[in-house]
Structure formats: structure tokens, C-alpha cells
C-alpha positions in Angstrom: 24.2 22.2 -0.5 22.4 20.2 2.2 19.5 17.9 2.1 17.1 17.2 5.0 15.2 14.1 5.9 12.2 15.1 8.0 9.2 13.7 9.9 6.0 15.6 10.3 3.0 14.7 12.4 -0.7 15.7 12.4 -3.8 14.8 14.4 -6.5 13.1 12.3 -9.6 11.5 13.9 -8.0 11.5 17.4 -5.0 9.6 16.0 -1.5 10.9 15.3 -0.3 10.3 11.8 3.1 10.9 10.3 4.8 11.6 7.0 8.5 11.3 6.1 10.2 13.1 3.2 13.4 14.8 2.1 14.0 18.3 0.8 16.6 21.0 0.3 14.5 23.7 2.0 12.8 22.4 5.2 10.9 25.6 6.0 9.4 26.0 2.5 8.5 22.3 2.4 6.6 22.4 5.7 4.8 25.6 4.4 3.8 23.7 1.2 2.5 20.7 3.2 0.4 23.1 5.4 -0.9 25.0 2.5 -2.2 21.9 0.7 0.5 22.0 -2.0 2.7 19.2 -0.6 2.3 15.5 -1.2 -1.3 14.2 -1.8 -1.3 12.4 1.6 -0.6 15.6 3.5 -3.3 17.8 2.0 -6.0 19.2 4.3 -4.1 18.6 7.5 -2.1 20.9 9.8 1.5 19.5 10.1 4.1 19.9 12.8 7.8 19.2 12.2 9.0 16.7 14.9 12.3 15.5 13.4 14.9 16.6 10.9 18.4 15.5 10.0 20.9 17.1 7.6 22.8 15.2 4.9 25.5 16.4 2.5 24.2 14.5 -0.5 20.9 13.9 -2.1 21.7 10.2 -2.4 22.4 9.8 1.3 19.2 11.7 2.2 17.1 9.5 -0.1 18.5 6.3 1.3 17.8 7.5 4.9 14.3 8.7 4.0 13.5 5.2 2.6 14.8 3.5 5.7 12.7 5.8 8.0 9.6 5.4 5.9 9.8 1.6 6.3 10.8 1.6 10.0 7.5 2.3 11.9 9.0 1.6 15.3 11.6 4.3 14.8 9.0 6.7 13.5 6.9 6.1 16.6 9.9 6.7 18.8 10.8 10.0 17.0 7.2 11.2 17.3 7.3 10.8 21.0 10.6 12.6 21.7 
């Protein structure tokens, strides 16, 4: 089983915002975010997947998710690729 760390973006008030998370099923998770059933922060916005990376363990994915959440420079770089 694989786990994915992902970065999604949305346009809000003429500003691009981003959200980082991890999941087992990337397509379903994006669908949940866009239907308003994802994380509270993501509700009511249209999200686009801009980055994903696959990991072989949940622990590794969670560690990388935490690093990406805290590293705003890297998030900005990934958004612009």
C-alpha cells in the first residue's frame, strides 16, 4: 500500500492559497476537498492538485507532510512549477 503527500491550490480573493495533506487515495481525497467534505480549511473552494509524491509507509508520508507544511518557500516553489 502506498501513501501520498499532496499539495493543492485554490484562488481566494485574488490570492493563491495552498493546502498540504497525505492520503492513501489521492483522487478520492481531492474529490472530498472539492465537495466540501475535506478538511475544514478547504471547504467552499475549488482545489487543483499541483504536487504529489508517493511513499511506501504512512510514517514516512506523515513526516514529509509535516516538513512540507512548515516549509513555505518550498510550497511556493512547488505551486509555481
